[in-house]
C-alpha positions as CSV (number, residue, x, y, z in Angstrom):
1,X,-13.2,-5.4,42.0
2,X,-12.8,-2.5,39.5
3,X,-15.3,0.2,39.4
4,X,-17.8,0.6,36.5
5,X,-16.1,3.9,35.7
6,X,-12.8,2.1,35.3
7,X,-14.5,-0.4,33.1
8,X,-16.1,2.0,30.6
9,X,-13.1,4.2,29.9
10,X,-13.0,6.7,27.0
11,X,-10.7,4.2,25.2
12,X,-13.3,1.4,25.5
13,X,-16.1,3.6,24.3
14,X,-13.9,4.8,21.4
15,X,-13.2,1.1,20.4
16,X,-17.0,0.5,20.5
17,X,-17.6,3.3,18.1
18,X,-14.8,2.1,15.8
19,X,-16.9,-0.8,14.6
20,X,-17.9,1.3,11.6
21,X,-14.4,0.4,10.2
22,X,-15.7,-3.3,10.0
23,X,-19.0,-3.0,8.2
24,X,-21.2,-6.1,7.8
25,X,-21.2,-7.5,4.2
26,X,-23.5,-10.4,3.5
27,X,-21.3,-11.3,0.6
28,X,-18.4,-12.4,2.9
29,X,-17.7,-16.1,2.2
30,X,-17.8,-17.5,5.7
31,X,-20.2,-16.4,8.4
32,X,-20.6,-17.4,12.0
33,X,-22.6,-16.2,15.0
34,X,-22.1,-16.5,18.7
35,X,-24.4,-15.5,21.6
36,X,-23.5,-15.0,25.2
37,X,-25.8,-17.0,27.5
38,X,-24.8,-14.6,30.3
39,X,-25.9,-11.3,28.8
40,X,-27.6,-12.1,25.5
41,X,-25.1,-10.2,23.4
42,X,-24.8,-11.5,19.9
43,X,-22.0,-11.1,17.3
44,X,-21.9,-12.3,13.7
45,X,-18.6,-12.4,12.0
46,X,-18.2,-12.5,8.2
47,X,-14.8,-13.5,6.8
48,X,-13.1,-13.8,3.5
49,X,-10.1,-16.1,3.6
50,X,-7.1,-16.3,1.2
51,X,-6.1,-19.6,-0.4
52,X,-3.6,-20.2,2.4
53,X,-6.4,-20.0,5.0
54,X,-5.4,-16.5,6.3
55,X,-8.2,-14.1,7.1
56,X,-8.1,-11.3,4.5
57,X,-11.4,-9.4,5.2
58,X,-13.7,-9.1,8.2
59,X,-17.2,-7.7,8.6
60,X,-19.1,-7.5,11.9
61,X,-22.7,-7.4,13.0
62,X,-22.6,-6.6,16.7
63,X,-25.5,-6.5,19.2
64,X,-23.6,-6.2,22.5
65,X,-22.7,-4.0,25.4
66,X,-19.8,-1.6,25.1
67,X,-17.3,-4.2,26.3
68,X,-18.6,-6.7,23.7
69,X,-18.4,-4.0,21.1
70,X,-14.9,-3.1,22.1
71,X,-13.9,-6.8,22.1
72,X,-15.2,-7.1,18.5
73,X,-13.2,-4.1,17.4
74,X,-10.1,-5.5,19.1
75,X,-10.7,-8.9,17.5
76,X,-11.1,-7.4,14.0
77,X,-7.9,-5.3,14.4
78,X,-5.8,-8.4,15.3
79,X,-7.4,-11.2,13.3
80,X,-6.4,-10.2,9.8
81,X,-3.7,-12.5,8.6
82,X,-4.4,-15.3,11.0
83,X,-5.6,-18.7,10.0
84,X,-8.1,-21.0,11.8
85,X,-5.4,-22.8,13.9
86,X,-3.7,-19.5,15.0
87,X,-7.1,-18.0,15.9
88,X,-8.1,-21.1,17.9
89,X,-4.8,-20.9,19.9
90,X,-5.4,-17.2,20.6
91,X,-9.0,-17.8,21.7
92,X,-7.8,-20.5,24.2
93,X,-5.2,-18.1,25.6
94,X,-7.7,-15.3,26.0
95,X,-10.1,-17.7,27.8
96,X,-7.3,-18.8,30.1
97,X,-6.5,-15.2,30.9
98,X,-10.1,-14.4,31.7
99,X,-10.1,-17.4,34.1
100,X,-7.0,-16.1,35.8
101,X,-4.8,-18.9,34.5
102,X,-2.6,-16.9,32.2
103,X,-1.0,-13.4,31.7
104,X,-2.6,-10.8,29.5
105,X,-2.3,-12.3,25.9
106,X,-0.4,-10.4,23.3
107,X,-3.3,-9.2,21.2
108,X,-3.3,-5.5,20.1
109,X,-5.4,-3.3,22.4
110,X,-6.7,-6.2,24.6
111,X,-5.2,-4.3,27.5
112,X,-7.9,-1.6,27.0
113,X,-10.6,-4.0,28.2
114,X,-8.4,-5.7,30.8
115,X,-10.5,-4.3,33.7
116,X,-13.4,-6.4,32.4
117,X,-11.6,-9.5,33.6
118,X,-12.8,-8.6,37.1
119,X,-16.4,-8.9,35.8
120,X,-17.2,-12.5,35.0
121,X,-20.6,-11.5,33.6
122,X,-18.7,-9.7,30.8
123,X,-16.4,-12.7,29.9
124,X,-19.0,-14.2,27.5
125,X,-19.3,-10.9,25.6
126,X,-15.5,-10.6,25.4
127,X,-15.2,-14.0,23.8
128,X,-18.0,-13.6,21.2
129,X,-16.0,-12.4,18.2
130,X,-13.4,-15.2,18.5
131,X,-16.2,-17.8,18.9
132,X,-18.2,-16.5,16.0
133,X,-15.1,-16.4,13.8
134,X,-14.2,-20.0,14.7
135,X,-17.8,-21.0,14.0
136,X,-17.4,-19.4,10.5
137,X,-14.1,-20.9,9.5
138,X,-13.6,-24.2,7.6
139,X,-14.1,-26.6,10.6
140,X,-17.6,-25.1,10.8
141,X,-18.0,-24.4,7.0
142,X,-20.8,-21.9,7.0
143,X,-20.5,-20.4,3.5
144,X,-23.1,-17.8,2.6
């Protein structure tokens, strides 16, 4: 198992502080929230979606540990331009990776929190932004 110092690297902490780049906007068209039953972390994702279904704007409201915060920043960086189907496929791939059933997915900067895979209690926090976004998108239709 990785050490806690390897888990909370300067890069992870830097990602956590980069959430300011994705400010919450209550005017975003679709909103979804997810909560980790393991740690109690909560993330709300707001999205504006183009006519073709691609995510064009993201806002985040994050109440999570540094790993959950870093995961939210990683999510926001990579989700722009994806539609609901692509996001759902990526979410499944990340879950499989966390369970040890797949290689590290190709998602920008995900490797920076790869050490958290050795901490099952952090898996729920890692998955929160993907789950919140999928709850917000058309299959969940949660317009403001």
